[in-house]
Every structure is written in structure tokens, then in C-alpha cells.
C-alpha positions in Angstrom: 0.0 0.3 -0.3 1.4 3.4 -0.9 0.2 6.3 1.5 0.4 9.7 -0.2 1.0 12.5 2.6 1.1 15.3 0.3 0.0 16.8 -3.0 1.2 20.2 -4.3 2.2 22.5 -7.0 5.5 23.8 -7.7 7.2 26.3 -9.8 3.4 27.4 -10.9 2.7 29.8 -13.4 -0.3 30.7 -11.6 -1.9 29.2 -14.8 -3.1 25.8 -13.2 -4.6 24.5 -9.8 -5.2 21.1 -8.4 -8.8 19.5 -8.1 -7.9 17.0 -5.2 -11.1 14.6 -5.0 -9.5 12.9 -2.1 -7.5 15.0 0.5 -4.1 13.7 1.6 -3.0 11.2 3.5 -4.5 8.6 1.7 -3.8 5.0 0.4 -3.2 4.0 -3.0 -3.7 0.4 -2.7 -3.3 -2.7 -6.1 -1.9 -0.5 -7.9 -4.9 1.9 -8.4 -4.4 5.6 -9.5 -4.5 8.6 -7.5 -7.6 10.2 -7.6 -5.5 13.9 -8.1 -7.6 16.7 -10.6 -5.5 19.1 -12.5 -7.1 22.1 -14.5 -5.2 24.6 -16.6 -6.9 28.1 -16.1 -7.7 29.9 -19.2 -5.1 32.3 -20.3 -2.7 33.2 -23.6 -1.4 30.5 -26.0 1.9 29.0 -25.6 3.4 26.7 -23.6 2.2 25.9 -19.9 4.5 24.1 -17.7 4.8 23.4 -14.1 5.8 20.5 -11.9 3.5 18.8 -9.2 5.1 17.4 -6.1 3.6 13.9 -4.3 5.1 13.2 -1.4 4.7 9.3 -0.6 5.9 6.7 1.8 7.7 5.0 -1.1 11.8 4.6 0.5 13.0 4.8 -2.9 11.4 8.2 -3.8 9.3 10.1 -0.8 8.9 13.0 -3.2 8.0 12.2 -6.4 8.1 15.1 -9.0 5.7 15.0 -12.0 5.9 17.7 -14.9 3.0 18.8 -16.0 2.8 20.6 -19.5 0.3 21.7 -21.7 0.3 23.5 -25.2 -2.3 25.9 -26.8 -1.8 24.8 -30.4 -2.8 28.6 -31.8 0.3 30.1 -30.8 2.9 27.3 -29.8 6.2 28.7 -28.6 9.3 26.9 -29.9 12.9 27.3 -29.1 14.7 28.5 -32.3 17.8 27.5 -30.3 19.9 24.4 -30.6 20.2 22.3 -27.2 23.5 20.1 -26.6 23.2 16.6 -25.4 26.1 14.5 -24.1 24.0 11.0 -23.6 26.5 8.8 -21.2 27.1 5.5 -20.3 27.3 6.3 -16.6 26.1 10.1 -16.3 24.3 12.7 -19.2 24.5 16.2 -19.5 22.6 19.2 -21.6 23.6 22.4 -22.1 21.2 25.5 -23.3 20.9 29.2 -23.7 18.1 31.5 -23.2 18.0 34.2 -26.0 20.6 36.6 -25.5 22.1 35.1 -22.8 25.2 32.7 -22.3 25.1 28.9 -22.4 24.1 27.0 -19.2 24.8 23.6 -18.2 21.7 22.6 -16.6 22.0 21.4 -12.7 20.3 17.7 -13.2 21.4 16.3 -9.7 21.0 18.6 -6.6 22.2 15.8 -4.6 25.7 16.6 -5.7 28.6 19.3 -5.4 30.9 21.1 -7.7 30.8 19.5 -11.5 28.7 16.8 -10.1 25.5 18.9 -10.1 25.4 19.3 -13.8 25.5 15.6 -14.6 22.9 12.9 -14.0 23.3 9.1 -13.5 22.1 7.8 -16.9 19.7 5.3 -15.2 16.1 4.6 -15.5 13.7 2.8 -12.8 10.2 1.9 -13.7 7.8 1.9 -9.8 5.5 0.3 -12.5 5.4 -1.5 -15.4 6.6 0.7 -18.5 3.8 2.0 -20.6 4.3 2.3 -24.5 4.7 5.3 -25.9 4.9 7.0 -22.6 8.5 8.2 -21.9 7.6 9.6 -18.1 6.6 6.9 -16.8 9.7 6.0 -14.7 12.3 7.6 -12.7 15.5 8.9 -13.9 18.9 10.2 -12.4 20.4 9.6 -9.0 16.9 7.9 -7.5 17.2 5.0 -10.1 20.4 4.5 -9.4 19.4 4.3 -5.7 16.6 1.8 -6.6 19.2 -0.3 -8.3 20.6 -1.2 -5.0 17.5 -3.4 -4.0 18.0 -6.9 -5.5 14.0 -6.5 -5.8 14.0 -4.1 -8.7 16.6 -6.0 -10.7 13.9 -6.3 -13.5 13.0 -2.9 -12.8 16.1 -0.5 -13.3 18.1 0.0 -16.7 22.0 0.5 -16.3 24.4 1.7 -18.7 22.0 1.0 -21.5 24.3 3.2 -24.2 26.5 -0.2 -24.1 23.9 -2.1 -25.7 22.9 0.8 -28.2 22.4 -0.8 -31.5 22.0 -4.2 -30.4 18.9 -6.8 -30.8 19.2 -7.0 -27.0 15.6 -6.0 -25.8 15.0 -6.4 -22.4 11.9 -7.2 -20.1 11.3 -4.6 -17.5 8.7 -5.8 -15.2 7.4 -7.8 -18.3 7.4 -4.9 -20.7 10.0 -5.6 -23.5 12.3 -2.6 -24.3 14.9 -2.0 -27.1 18.1 -0.2 -26.0 16.9 2.7 -28.0 13.8 2.8 -26.0 15.2 3.2 -22.6 17.9 5.8 -23.8 14.7 8.1 -25.5 13.5 8.2 -21.7 17.1 9.4 -20.3 16.9 11.6 -23.3 13.1 12.9 -22.8 14.2 14.2 -19.2 16.5 16.2 -19.9 14.7 17.8 -22.7 12.0 18.5 -20.0 14.2 20.3 -18.0 15.6 22.2 -20.9 11.8 23.2 -21.5 11.6 24.3 -18.3 14.5 26.4 -18.1 13.5 28.1 -21.7 9.7 28.0 -21.1 9.3 27.3 -25.0 9.2 23.2 -26.7 12.8 22.2 -27.5 12.6 20.3 -31.5 16.5 20.8 -32.3 19.8 19.6 -30.5 23.4 18.4 -31.3 24.2 15.1 -30.2 27.2 13.6 -29.4 28.3 10.0 -29.6 31.5 8.0 -29.1 34.1 8.2 -32.1 33.9 4.5 -32.6 30.1 4.1 -32.8 29.1 2.2 -35.5 26.1 3.0 -38.0 23.7 0.6 -36.0 24.4 2.8 -32.7 24.3 6.2 -34.6 21.0 5.1 -36.1 19.9 3.6 -32.6 21.0 7.0 -31.0 19.1 8.8 -34.0 15.7 6.9 -32.9 16.1 7.6 -29.2 16.0 10.9 -30.4 13.5 11.0 -32.2 11.3 9.0 -29.7 12.7 11.9 -27.4 10.5 14.5 -29.6 14.0 15.9 -31.2 13.5 16.1 -35.2 15.1 12.9 -36.5 16.7 14.7 -39.3 18.1 17.5 -37.3 19.7 15.0 -35.4 20.9 13.1 -37.9 22.9 15.7 -39.5 23.9 17.2 -36.3 26.2 14.3 -34.4 29.6 14.5 -33.6 32.2 12.8 -31.8 32.2 13.3 -28.2 36.2 13.9 -28.1 35.6 16.5 -30.9 32.8 18.3 -28.7 35.1 18.7 -25.9 37.8 19.7 -28.2 35.0 23.0 -30.0 34.5 23.8 -25.8 38.0 24.0 -24.9 39.4 25.6 -28.3 36.8 28.4 -28.9 37.6 29.7 -25.3 41.5 30.1 -26.5 42.5 33.8 -27.1 46.1 34.7 -28.5 47.3 35.7 -25.4 46.3 32.3 -23.6 47.9 30.4 -26.9 51.2 32.1 -26.5 51.2 31.3 -22.9 50.6 27.6 -23.6 53.1 28.0 -26.3 50.5 27.4 -29.3 50.9 29.0 -32.3 47.9 29.6 -34.9 48.6 26.2 -36.8 48.7 23.3 -34.4 47.2 19.7 -33.5 45.7 18.8 -30.4 44.8 15.4 -29.2 41.9 14.4 -27.1 41.9 11.6 -24.7 38.4 11.5 -24.0 38.2 8.8 -21.0 34.3 8.7 -19.8 32.4 6.4 -17.3 31.7 3.5 -20.2 33.7 4.8 -23.5 37.6 5.7 -24.2 37.7 7.9 -27.4 41.0 9.4 -28.8 40.8 12.2 -31.9 43.2 14.5 -33.5 42.3 17.8 -34.2 44.0 20.5 -36.1 43.5 24.1 -35.1 44.3 27.2 -37.3 43.3 30.9 -36.1 44.4 33.5 -38.4 43.5 36.4 -36.3 39.9 36.9 -36.8 38.6 32.9 -37.4 39.2 29.6 -36.3 38.9 26.7 -38.1 39.0 23.1 -36.5 39.1 19.7 -39.0 38.9 16.4 -37.7 41.7 14.8 -39.3 41.7 11.5 -37.2 39.5 9.2 -34.7 39.7 6.2 -32.9 38.0 4.7 -29.7 36.8 1.8 -27.5 33.2 1.5 -26.8 34.1 -1.0 -23.9 36.8 1.0 -21.9 35.8 3.5 -19.5 36.4 4.1 -15.6 33.6 1.5 -14.6 35.9 -0.8 -16.0 38.5 0.2 -13.7 35.7 0.7 -10.9 35.2 -3.1 -11.9 38.9 -4.2 -11.7 38.8 -2.5 -8.2 35.6 -4.3 -6.9 37.3 -7.6 -8.0 40.2 -7.0 -5.7 37.9 -5.8 -2.8 35.5 -9.2 -3.5 39.3 -11.4 -3.3 40.3 -9.6 -0.4 37.1 -9.9 1.7 36.6 -13.4 0.7 40.1 -14.4 2.1 39.5 -12.4 5.1 36.7 -14.1 5.8 37.7 -17.6 5.4 40.7 -16.5 7.8 38.5 -15.8 10.6 35.5 -18.2 9.7 37.4 -21.1 8.0 38.0 -22.5 4.5 34.2 -23.7 4.1 33.4 -19.7 4.3 31.2 -18.6 0.9 31.1 -15.1 0.1 28.3 -14.8 -2.8 28.9 -11.5 -4.6 29.7 -12.2 -8.2 28.5 -10.0 -11.0 25.1 -10.4 -12.6 26.8 -12.2 -15.3 29.1 -14.3 -13.9 26.7 -16.0 -11.1 26.3 -19.5 -11.0 22.9 -20.9 -12.7 19.9 -22.4 -10.9 20.7 -19.7 -8.3 17.3 -20.0 -6.0 15.8 -16.9 -4.7 17.9 -16.2 -2.0 21.4 -16.4 -2.7 20.6 -14.1 -5.6 19.7 -11.4 -3.3 22.9 -12.1 -1.2 24.8 -12.1 -4.6 23.1 -8.6 -5.8 23.4 -7.0 -2.0 27.1 -8.0 -1.8 28.2 -7.0 -5.0 26.5 -3.6 -5.0 28.1 -2.8 -1.6 31.4 -3.4 -3.0 31.3 -2.1 -6.3 29.7 1.5 -4.5 33.0 1.2 -2.2 35.2 0.5 -5.1 33.5 3.9 -6.6 34.1 5.5 -3.6 37.7 4.7 -3.0 38.6 5.2 -6.7 36.9 8.6 -6.7 39.2 9.4 -3.4 42.3 7.8 -5.0 42.4 10.4 -7.7 43.1 13.0 -4.9 44.8 11.5 -2.7 47.6 8.6 -2.1 45.4 6.3 0.1 41.6 5.2 0.1 39.8 3.4 2.9 36.1 1.8 3.2 33.8 -0.2 5.7 31.3 -2.6 4.1 28.9 -5.4 6.0 29.1 -8.3 3.9 26.9 -11.3 4.1 28.2 -14.9 4.0 27.9 -18.5 3.9 29.2 -20.6 6.8 28.3 -24.1 5.9 24.4 -24.0 5.4 23.8 -20.8 8.0 24.0 -17.0 6.6 26.3 -14.5 8.8 27.5 -11.2 8.4 30.3 -9.4 9.1 32.0 -5.8 8.8 35.2 -5.6 6.3 37.8 -3.0 6.4 39.2 -2.1 2.9 42.6 0.0 2.4 44.3 0.5 -0.6 47.2 2.9 -1.3 46.9 4.4 -4.7 50.3 3.0 -5.9 48.9 -0.3 -5.3 45.7 0.6 -7.2 47.6 1.9 -10.2 49.1 -1.5 -10.3 45.7 -3.1 -10.6 44.6 -0.8 -13.6 48.2 -0.4 -15.4 48.2 -3.0 -18.0 44.4 -2.1 -18.9 45.1 1.4 -19.3 48.6 0.9 -21.0 46.8 -1.1 -23.4 44.8 2.2 -24.5 48.1 3.1 -26.0 47.4 1.4 -28.8 44.4 4.0 -29.6 46.9 6.6 -29.6 49.3 4.8 -32.1 46.6 4.0 -34.6 44.9 7.8 -34.3 49.0 9.0 -34.9 48.9 6.5 -37.9 45.7 7.6 -39.6 46.7 11.1 -39.0 50.3 10.7 -40.6 51.8 12.1 -37.6 54.3 11.3 -34.8 54.3 12.2 -30.7 56.2 15.1 -31.4 54.1 17.0 -33.8 51.0 16.9 -31.3 51.5 20.2 -29.4 48.4 19.9 -27.3 47.0 17.3 -25.4 43.6 17.2 -23.6 42.2 15.0 -21.2 38.5 14.9 -20.9 35.6 12.8 -19.4 35.5 11.9 -15.3 37.9 9.1 -15.7 40.4 11.2 -17.0 40.9 12.7 -13.3 42.6 9.1 -12.5 46.3 10.3 -12.1 47.7 7.4 -14.0 46.2 8.7 -17.3 48.2 12.0 -17.4 51.1 10.3 -16.3 50.9 7.6 -19.3 50.0 10.5 -22.0 53.1 12.5 -20.6 55.6 9.5 -20.8 54.1 8.8 -24.3 54.6 12.5 -25.7 57.1 13.8 -23.4 54.5 16.8 -23.1 52.6 17.8 -19.8 48.5 16.8 -21.3 46.2 19.5 -19.9 43.0 18.5 -18.1 39.8 20.1 -19.1 38.7 22.5 -16.1 34.9 20.9 -16.3 35.7 17.4 -18.2 32.6 15.8 -16.9 30.3 19.1 -18.6 32.5 20.2 -21.4 30.9 17.5 -24.2 27.2 18.8 -24.0 29.1 22.6 -23.8 30.7 22.1 -27.1 27.7 20.4 -28.5 25.9 23.3 -28.1 28.5 25.7 -29.8 28.2 22.9 -32.7 24.8 24.1 -32.6 25.5 27.8 -32.4 27.8 27.8 -35.4 25.3 26.0 -37.5 22.6 28.4 -36.8 25.6 31.7 -37.3 27.4 30.7 -40.4 30.3 32.2 -41.1 31.6 32.8 -37.3 33.5 29.9 -37.3 35.0 27.2 -40.1 34.3 23.8 -38.9 35.0 20.2 -40.4 33.2 18.4 -37.2 32.4 15.0 -38.1 34.3 11.9 -39.4 35.1 13.9 -42.8 38.6 11.9 -43.4 40.0 11.4 -46.6 40.8 7.0 -45.9 39.3 4.4 -44.3 39.6 4.4 -40.6 39.2 1.0 -39.6 38.8 -2.4 -42.2 35.8 -3.2 -44.0 34.7 -7.0 -44.2 32.1 -9.6 -43.6 31.5 -12.1 -40.8 30.8 -15.3 -42.7 30.3 -19.1 -41.5 28.3 -20.5 -39.2 27.5 -19.4 -35.8 29.8 -21.7 -34.4 32.9 -20.7 -36.7 32.1 -17.3 -37.6 35.2 -14.9 -38.5 35.7 -11.6 -39.4 37.4 -11.4 -43.0 38.8 -8.1 -44.3 37.6 -7.0 -48.1 38.9 -3.2 -47.7 42.0 -2.4 -45.1 42.3 0.4 -43.0 44.2 3.5 -44.7 42.8 3.2 -47.9 41.9 6.5 -49.7 38.3 7.0 -51.0 36.6 5.5 -52.8 37.1 2.7 -51.3 36.6 -0.8 -53.2 37.0 -4.4 -52.0 35.6 -7.7 -52.5 35.9 -11.1 -50.2 36.9 -13.9 -51.1 39.7 -13.1 -53.0 40.5 -14.1 -56.3 41.0 -18.2 -56.6 39.7 -18.4 -53.2 35.8 -19.1 -53.0 33.7 -18.5 -50.3 31.1 -21.4 -50.9 27.8 -22.6 -48.2 27.9 -26.1 -47.0 24.4 -28.0 -48.2 22.2 -28.0 -45.0 23.8 -25.5 -43.1 23.1 -22.1 -42.4 26.1 -19.5 -43.3 25.4 -16.0 -41.9 27.2 -13.3 -44.0 26.8 -10.0 -42.5 28.8 -6.3 -43.3 31.3 -5.3 -40.3 33.8 -2.7 -39.7 36.8 -3.6 -37.4 40.4 -3.9 -36.3 40.1 -7.7 -35.5 40.1 -10.8 -36.7 37.7 -12.3 -34.1 33.8 -11.7 -34.9 32.9 -10.6 -31.2 35.5 -8.2 -31.3 33.8 -6.2 -34.3 30.7 -4.2 -34.4 28.0 -5.5 -36.9 26.9 -2.9 -39.4 23.9 -4.7 -41.3 23.2 -8.5 -41.8 23.0 -9.1 -45.4 21.5 -12.2 -45.1 21.6 -16.2 -44.4 22.6 -18.6 -47.4 21.0 -22.3 -47.0 22.1 -24.9 -49.4 19.5 -28.2 -49.5 21.0 -31.3 -50.0 22.8 -34.1 -48.5 26.5 -33.4 -47.5 29.2 -33.9 -50.0 26.3 -32.6 -52.7 27.1 -29.0 -54.6 28.0 -26.1 -52.6 26.9 -22.5 -53.5 29.7 -20.0 -54.3 29.0 -16.5 -52.3 31.2 -13.1 -53.1 31.0 -9.8 -51.7 31.7 -6.8 -53.4 32.0 -3.3 -51.0 32.3 -0.2 -51.7 32.7 2.6 -49.3 32.5 6.2 -50.7 33.2 8.2 -47.5 32.9 7.5 -43.8 29.4 7.7 -44.5 28.0 6.2 -47.8 28.5 2.3 -48.0 27.3 0.0 -50.6 27.4 -3.6 -51.0 26.6 -6.4 -53.3 25.9 -9.8 -52.5 26.2 -12.6 -55.3 24.8 -15.8 -54.8 26.2 -18.7 -57.4 26.6 -15.7 -59.8 23.5 -15.2 -60.6 21.0 -13.8 -57.6 22.3 -10.1 -56.5 21.3 -8.4 -53.6 22.1 -5.0 -53.4 22.4 -2.9 -49.9 23.2 0.5 -49.4 22.9 3.0 -46.3 24.6 5.5 -44.5 26.5 5.5 -41.6 25.2 8.7 -40.4 
């Protein structure tokens, strides 16, 4: 039973009034909706917004704020300006500007301090089953992250949904299936609501950033999420930019001649942006020129890893804490002691509900402790934590407090190998740009995880130059996205070439061929080929055939590794099945790929030299 203690209007513009049939306090039982009536008084046309506060006994959201919105069609107020959106794996941010005022990064999380106020967790929680077409059927941000700590909410919370964008990974939330882009739309809609509250007008235009290594399906999923959130899909499609580029735009457009002289930068230099966020790592190289009155920014190389971020460092530390706790418990309580604290994807099959709950509680407590200690180690040389963990001794459940302590040097030993492996992205970006480390005059670190001291130390080792940490590494991407929208609406102010307008392929294009058991990535066009790039598979004299009775999956990929699972699929071209007995005649397959630029790709699939299937699509 949910008890409603208070209902009140917040930020009312005087045009709304409550019409309550039941005066608080009153109970809501069995999922029934509360009897709360709302009336919009007569007034001039426009966009009317207010907030309704509903105070309840819900432990995860004791005060629920509901946005009220009404639009009078006769004279709609639509903001002519763009908003800049950074939809992140772990945190998101939005930047807006009122007419005649400077850009403002909106405060999305009033429970935090400093720069953290301007970002919110990209988490979604459904107290009740999702409703089709309703993007406000959920709780977004910090309260959703807190709800995730309760094991009973495992199927009601979505976290890190950005890592699943573009994949066929529909999940049921409280029994309702939702695709990743439908979850992402709720995060974006929440931020757009905040922007509309601030502007007092409807928002339709946005510049949205994506990771530098995002593939066409991931980009298209992001476009679809924006469309569902009410943003113009075509505007969004033509106004996507890579996240490190957004950070560079924000930083470089603020440099004046005196600051550049102070930093030892001339009017023409190359900057490398190392964007280390919560869920992705991107490296971009940008050429900056300034002739005294006009800037020019051009992307010359971009590389990325969609599965490397600060979350992965947290996991390394969490696993270290788990092993430490397990050893301590066995020492104190006997070798038969078992600590149930596995991550969700690594738990034994067939666990009962009680053991699942213990795993989830312990895992969450250790992860929260690891995250807090990791943040502390960015500024201090030692971090500690105290956690009460449940464990099994024989068949009985017990609990004990664990004291953890780790020095920064030991933490850096844990993560060094993983961090050093990111050097391959830096090397590949330099190779694609045809530059050497000494040709880079500015190294800009952005993303919340760039505060990790080892990041700056490694970059200094690789370049023999001190890197610069952006003063606002978490909010700068959204602000750079807004500035790009501003540039687009004020042509002539800046000369920008900020999307992937490179003159060569920056990855390998090829196919995934084979059965589900034996799929391999086959290269048709290597990296570094000038556009227009053309290639085919298989090579002449090496036939590609389908075995009778065995389905063969053929999909177009872009990637860098031979293992199919390490590359991102662009599109599935088809499944070929040859009828007949084993040993019968096989069917020849031939695939031709033409990549005009980083946006337009043409594919032809020939089956047995007769049937031709043509696929054409755009990466953006």
C-alpha cells in the first residue's frame, strides 16, 4: 500500500490549480491511480509548464516530482536555438541558452556538489510496468541509481544502456519488452524536459554527441532515441558529432591569442583529445588554425573503444575487494566460508532467490565502495572503506564488517595493464593522421575518468609533454555540442569540419562469414585506403561457399580484429541455406563492398553468380 502524504504544485505559473477528490493523506492500493485532478486555467496561447510534488512513503522516491505540460496550438512557442546533449554510459548532461544569454549547463542532480551537479546518472527505474509511448512512466537519475541497490528491482532498473545501443538486445522490464533505444529515449526526454522548463518553450533541435567509434547501428539507434524523445530526427542525424570533438570545440573556441602564447601554441597546431568517460574511451586528433579573426577546426583522425571506461576500472577494484574480503572471511571463519558477491553476468546458473539476493546486495556494496575509493584516489594517496557483507558458513548465513584500505600505487598496479593497452588507440590515431608524437602540441584530457592520475602520467610518458585536464571534464562535451549548434545557426562565425570527414578508411571493412559456431571476420577493405575504397571477398581464386544443410550468416562489419565478436556489425546481408545431403554441390558466394566516405557504403551479395542483392545505407 502506497500512502500519499502531500500533493502540491511547484513552480506554478499561476495558470494551474489542483482539484483533489481525496485530500491527503490517502492510500493507493492494488496499483490504483490516485485521484488527483488538475485544471489549466484560461490564458494566452503558448507552452504552460509546472511541477507537481507528490510526497509518499515510497522508500526509493519519498518525494516524486511530476512535470505538467500543456500546449495551446494556436500560438506554440518553440525554441529556435539548439540544445547540446551528451548522452553518456554512466552520466548525461545538457547545455542550453536563453535568447541573448550565455550558454548554461543545467543542474540535473541537486544531491551532488561541484561539477557533479551538472550531470545525472543515466539510470532509469520503473516503479510500475512501462507504458508504451509514455517516456515519463519512470524515474530517471540519482533515485533510479539508488533503486538499483535493491535486489528486488533487478528487472525494474536499466543501467549503462548506452553500451547496448544498436544491438538486438530487447530486455523485459517488469514484464514489458523495451529495446535499448527506447530506454535511452527516456533519459534524453528527461533532460529535454529540464531544458524546456528552463527555456519556457518547446525544444525541437539538438546536437547530440556519440562515441568516436560508434558504428552505424549505434548511430541509428541514437537517432531513433532522439526521435522518440521529440527531437527532429533529421536535424539530429545531420548534427551528430564525436564526443572528444565536442570537448575540443568547447576548449579551443575559448582560447585567445594571449592564452595560446602562454601555452606555447602557434596559430596552427594539432591537438589530441583523450576522452576517458564512464563507459567509453575515444581519441581524436584535431587540427586548429587561427588567422587572427577566424578559427578553423578539422578532425584528421579518430579512434575509440566502446567497451573501455571508468566503469571497467571500478570493476577491477571491486574484484580486488571481493578477493580480499573472501580471504579475510576464510581466515576468520574457516575455509568452508563462501562469499556470494559475483556480478550479474557471472553467477552460477540455477541460483535460488535467496542466494541471488545475497549476490546482488554484496556485489552492489562492494561496487559502491570501489567507486568511492576510486574517486578518492584521484586526489589522495590512500583510500579506505567499510562494508557489512553477508556470507555463508556451511549452510548458515552470517554477516561481518570488512575494513578495506588501498594505496594509490597499489591501485595503479591493478589498472596499469588495462590503461597501457589504450596506447594502441593513440598509436592508431597518430598513424591515421600521419603524425608522430612530437607533432602534437596540445593533449587535452576530458571525461570524468581522466581525473585518474595514471592517465596523465601515461600520456606524459608517451608524448614527453604535460597533458591538460579540462577544467570541467564532465560537462564540456555537452557544451561543445551546443556550440556546434550555435555555429550552424550563425554561419561564417567559425569554419568547422567536425564530423568524420577523413580522406581514408579509419578501420577495416569486411564481412562475418560462417556458421554461428565458426564465424570469422574476413577483411575486404583494409584500413588507410583512400576514398573511394573498393574491395571484395573472397580474394580471386579463393571461393567462398555454403555447405549443404548448414546455414551461413553473412554480415557486413567494420572493425580492427580477426575475431568476429570483437567487431561491430553494420548490417546482416542475409542467411544462405543450401538444400541437399552433405557432400552435395556447394553454392558460391561473392561480396563486393564500396565505401565512398565514412557515411556512404554500397554492398552487393552474389549467390552462385546469379542472384544479386544490393544494400545501401548511410553511417550517419
